[in-house]
C-alpha positions in Angstrom: 118.4 77.4 101.8 116.0 80.3 102.5 117.2 83.4 100.8 116.1 86.9 100.0 118.0 89.1 97.5 117.2 92.8 96.9 117.8 94.6 93.8 116.8 97.9 92.0 118.2 100.4 94.2 120.3 103.4 92.7 120.5 107.1 92.5 117.3 109.1 91.4 116.4 112.7 91.5 113.7 113.9 93.6 110.2 113.3 92.2 111.5 110.3 90.3 110.6 106.7 90.7 112.3 103.4 91.5 111.0 99.8 91.8 112.7 97.5 94.3 112.7 93.7 93.9 113.0 91.1 96.5 113.6 87.6 95.1 112.8 84.7 97.6 114.2 81.2 97.2 114.0 78.2 99.5 110.5 78.6 100.7 106.9 79.0 99.6 106.4 82.8 99.3 102.6 82.6 99.9 103.2 81.3 103.4 105.5 84.3 104.4 104.7 88.0 105.2 107.2 90.2 103.5 108.3 93.5 104.8 110.4 96.4 103.4 112.5 98.3 105.9 114.9 101.0 105.4 117.8 102.6 107.5 119.5 105.9 107.0 122.8 106.8 108.5 122.4 107.6 112.1 118.9 106.7 112.3 116.9 103.6 113.5 115.5 101.1 111.1 112.0 102.0 109.9 109.3 99.8 108.7 108.2 101.0 105.2 105.6 98.7 103.8 104.5 95.1 104.4 102.4 92.3 102.8 100.8 89.6 104.9 101.2 85.9 104.1 98.8 85.0 101.2 99.0 88.8 100.3 95.6 89.6 101.8 96.8 92.7 103.8 99.1 95.5 103.1 100.5 98.2 105.4 102.3 101.4 104.9 104.1 103.8 107.0 102.6 107.3 107.1 105.8 108.7 105.7 105.3 106.7 102.4 101.6 106.3 102.2 100.2 107.2 98.8 103.7 107.1 97.2 104.9 103.6 97.7 103.1 100.4 96.6 104.0 96.8 97.7 103.0 93.9 95.5 104.0 90.3 95.2 104.2 87.7 92.3 104.1 84.4 93.7 104.9 82.7 90.4 108.1 84.6 90.2 108.7 84.4 94.0 109.3 88.1 93.9 108.0 91.0 96.1 108.3 94.5 94.7 108.1 98.0 96.2 107.2 100.6 93.8 108.4 104.0 94.9 107.1 107.2 93.3 107.5 110.8 94.1 110.7 110.2 95.8 112.1 112.6 98.4 115.8 113.1 99.7 114.3 111.8 103.0 113.7 108.5 101.3 117.5 108.0 100.9 118.4 104.9 102.9 119.5 101.3 102.6 116.3 99.3 102.0 116.0 95.7 103.2 113.2 93.1 102.5 112.4 90.5 105.3 110.3 87.4 105.6 108.2 86.1 108.6 106.3 82.7 108.2 102.6 83.0 108.4 103.0 86.7 109.3 100.7 89.6 109.5 101.4 92.8 107.5 103.3 94.4 110.4 106.0 97.1 110.3 107.5 95.8 113.5 110.9 94.0 112.7 110.2 91.5 115.4 107.6 89.9 113.1 110.4 88.8 110.6 113.1 86.1 110.9 114.9 86.4 107.6 116.4 89.3 106.2 118.1 90.3 102.8 121.5 92.1 102.4 119.9 95.4 101.5 120.0 97.8 98.4 121.0 101.5 98.5 118.5 104.1 97.5 119.7 107.6 97.1 117.5 110.5 96.2 119.4 113.6 95.3 119.7 116.4 92.8 
């Protein structure tokens, strides 16, 4: 089965750091673009960061540029989202998603498989 499982969410203070993991199974990670999305209560889902298939291109939303870094470890079939200098506005459920032979898009239409999400809360 093609599956994505997120982990690493939790409660962190403003200015802190967190690293999210997305473990893929049932497919060859290199062939898929991986995107990170988030959704806060009452708000639309927002694309955060993405990595193209083969990992040749990365994209970041303006709201996280310079603070977040996406990376992939194909041997571990895992994609990471390193989040630094976290702000309360970053509080949301974070999802990873996969799209076969995809580009590094922040448009959710580019992805056809989604994880269950992990909660990130940034608060004092």
